[in-house]
N, C-alpha and C positions, 0 to 999 in steps of 0.2 A: 585263534583268528576271529572267532565270534566275539571274544572279549574286546579285541581291537575295534571291531565294527561297532560294538555297543558304546565303547568309550570315545570313539571318534567324534560323534556328535557333540557330547558335553564338552570335550576338550577344545574342539573348534569354536564352540560357543564361548568358552572361557577366554580363548585367545582373542576372538573378535570383541568381546566385552571389555577385555583389558585394554586393547589398543584403541578401541573407540573412546573410552573414557580418558586414556592417556592423551590422545590427540585433542579431545575437547578441553582438557586442562591446559595443554600447550597453546591452544588457540586463544586462551585468555590473554596471552602475551605476544603471540606470533600470528602472522607476520608483523614486524614492527611498523611497516609502511604499506601504503596502498600498492596493489599489484595490478598492472594493466595487461590485457591480452587482446590483441587486435583493436587497440584503442578503447577498449571497454574495461572498466574496473571490475575485477573479480569479486564475487560476493565474499563476505566475511573477511575482507581485508581493509584496513589492518585488523589486528586482533581486538577482542572486546575491550580490554583495558587501554591499549594505546588509542583506540578510537574514542572511548568515553573518558579519557583522562581528566579533562577539565571539569566535566560534569561530576565525576567521581570525587575530585578534589573539593569541589564546592559542597557536595553532599556530606562528605566526611568532616569538612570544616564546620558546617552548620551543626552537625551532630555533636562534635567535640565542644564547640563554643556555647551551645544552648542547652545541651543535656548532660554531657559527661563532665564538663568543667564549668561550673556556674560561679557567680559571685559568692553565694553562700558556701560553696565547696572551698573556694580560695580562702575566705574569711575564717571558716572553721579550721582549716589546716594551719593558717598563720597564727590563730589564737589558741591552738592546742597547748597543753601544759608543756609538752616536750619542746615546742618551738619557742614559747615565751622564755623558758629556762635557758634554751640555747642562746637566744638573743641576749639575755641578762649575763650569761657566762662570757659572751663575746665582748660586751660593753664594759663590764666591771673592771677588767684589767686596765682600761683607759684611766679610771679614777685613781689607780695606784701609781700611775706614771706622772711625771712632772708635766705641767701645762705646756711648757716650751717644747718638750719632746713630742707631745701629742699634736701640737700645731704643725711642727716640722713634718711629721709623718703624714698627717691627714692632708695637709696642703701640698705635700710633695715638694718642699723647698729646702734649701740648705740653710745653715746657721747664719750665713752672711745676709741672706734675703730676710730671714726672720728678724735679725737685728735692725735691718732697714725698715721693716714694717713696724717694729716696736718703737723706733724713733719717730715715725710718722704719727703713730697713735699718741705718743708722749707729747708731741708738738700740738696736736689738736686739743688734748686735755688741758695742757698748760695755757694755751690761748683762751680756752673757754673759762678757765679759772680766773685769769687776769681780767677778761672782759666782764665777768660777773662781779668781781671786786670793784672794778671801775664804775660799772653801772649802778652798783649799790650805794653810791655817794658816801663812801667811807669817811670822807672828811667831816660830813655832817654828823655821822654817828659818833666819831671820835670827839667832836666838839661837844655834842650833847651829853654823851656818857662821861666824858672827861670832866665837864663842868660839874655834873652831879657827884662824881667821885671826890673831886677837890672840895666841894662844899661839905660832904660827909666827913672828910678828914679834918677839915678846919672848923667844923661846927662848934665844938666845945673848947676850942683853943682861943687864946688871947689874940693870936695872929688873925684868926677868922673875923674878928671885929673890924679889921682894917681892909679886908679883901671883899670887893663887890663883884657883881656879874661882869662889869666892863673889864675889870682887871683879869678875871678868869678867862674871858673870851680873848683878850689880848694875848694870853698865854697859850690857849688851846687851839685857836684858829690857825695860827701859822704852822703848828705841828700837824694838824689835820690836813691842811692844804699841801704841806711838804710831803706828807706820807702818801697822799693821793698821787702827787707828781712822781714820787719814787716808784709806786706801783705801776703807773702808766708807762714810765720810761724803762725801769729796770726790773719790773715784776717778773717778766718772762725768765730772765737770767737767774733770779732767786728761786723761782718755783720749779723750773724744769728739772734741775738735779734731783729734787725730792720726788718728782713724778717718775723720773727714770729709775730711781732706786726702788720705788714701790712696784713698778711694773717688772723689774728684774726679780724682786722677791716673789711676786705672783708667778712668774714664769718658772721659777725653780721649785715651786710648791706643787704638791699633788692635789687632785680634786678632792680627795678624802680630807687632806689637811685643811684646805680652804673651807670646806663645808663643816668641818668640826668646829670652826669658829662660830658657826650658827647652830651648834648643838645637833647636827645631823650626823648620825652614825652610819656605818657601812651597810647595815641591814636596811635602814631607811632609804639609803641611796638606791639599793637594789629594788626595793618596792617602788620607788619613784620611776626607775628605768622601765620596769615591767608595766606600770600603769600608763606611762607615756607611750610605750610601744603599742599597748592594746588600744588606747585612744586613737593613735595615729592610724592603725589598721582599720578600726571601726569607722572612722570618719572619712577614710580615703579609698576603701576597697571598691566601692561602686565607681568612683571616678577612675581608678586604676584600670578596672575591667573595661570601662567604656573606651579608654584611650588605648588599652592593650589590644582589644578586638581579636580574641583568640581565634574566632572563626576565620577571619581574614588571614591571620598568620599561618594557620594550618593549610588553608587553600593555596596561599602563595608558595608555601614550602613544597607542597605536593606538585604544583604546576612547574616549579623550578627543577624538580627531580626528573632525571632521564627515565625512560621506560625500563632500562636495565636496572637502575637503582630501585625503581618501584617494584619490579619483579623480585629483586633480592629481599626487599622489605616484606613483601607478601609471603614469600617462601619462609622467611625467618619466623613469621607468626603462624602460618598455616600449612607448612610443608607436610606435617603428619596427617592433617585432615585431608589434604589433596591426594596424598598417597593412599589414604583409606578409600577415597572415591574411586581411584584407579583400580585398586584391588577389589572393591565392591563390584565394579563392572565385570571383572573376571568371574566372580562368584555368581552373579546374576546370570551371566552367559552360560556357565556350567549348569546351573539349576534349570534354566530354560531348555538346555540340551537334554537333560534327563527327563524333563516333563514331555518333551517331544518324543522320546523313546517309549515312555510309559503309555502315552495316549495315541501312539501311532497306529 
């Protein structure tokens, strides 16, 4: 009986400490809304987190955006050896695939649409070639070069003694003028099939095959990809961070969360620590009960 009397105080203190801390932890999230009694709002309603949700969201957003995740952190992560190799490993297979397949995949189009776009590109290129040939005054070039070639051929021949510039011009000028007229009128029809064929060949070639014509091997392509990626990250990380505005994103995300979702999130991270606080309340209550007995 004496033992029960002795332990009663510490046990009661432990129970009080446990439930006091348990209620305190629960009051972080409860009640969810303000509670009124006789027209007056009861103190500590709503709970600490529902009441200060917007302030908490802003504070956490600022901490994450200015301290935990900075431009240097993002840049360091993106430029790590693991990330650069991952990017290179993702990009390199594209160079082993034909250009046509890559375009269809990346642009998310079907083969019919690809052929339509290829034909439009061919038309533009063909028109530019014809325009350049017409604007280059090809007839004058033919007349000038043709005259020189004829003179060279006839220079040491007997027939050359009887041929003068007027005779050569009479021969070359109509040819040059006729050729210019043919280019202007029919050049498109002559040139476009050749352009179509070249674009078709390019479309069926891989990036590695095309670059091999310029003596660029696969290892060099990989180095170029890595270098381009690093330059892209270095030159644009600050701009990306400014536009991304992590602080605002975190704040908006938290403000859009319900109190229930927020509670679940906090408990996922700190459930063990909160339980420790509750249990610590019981321990402190028990110790205070013992101290009360000892110094009574």
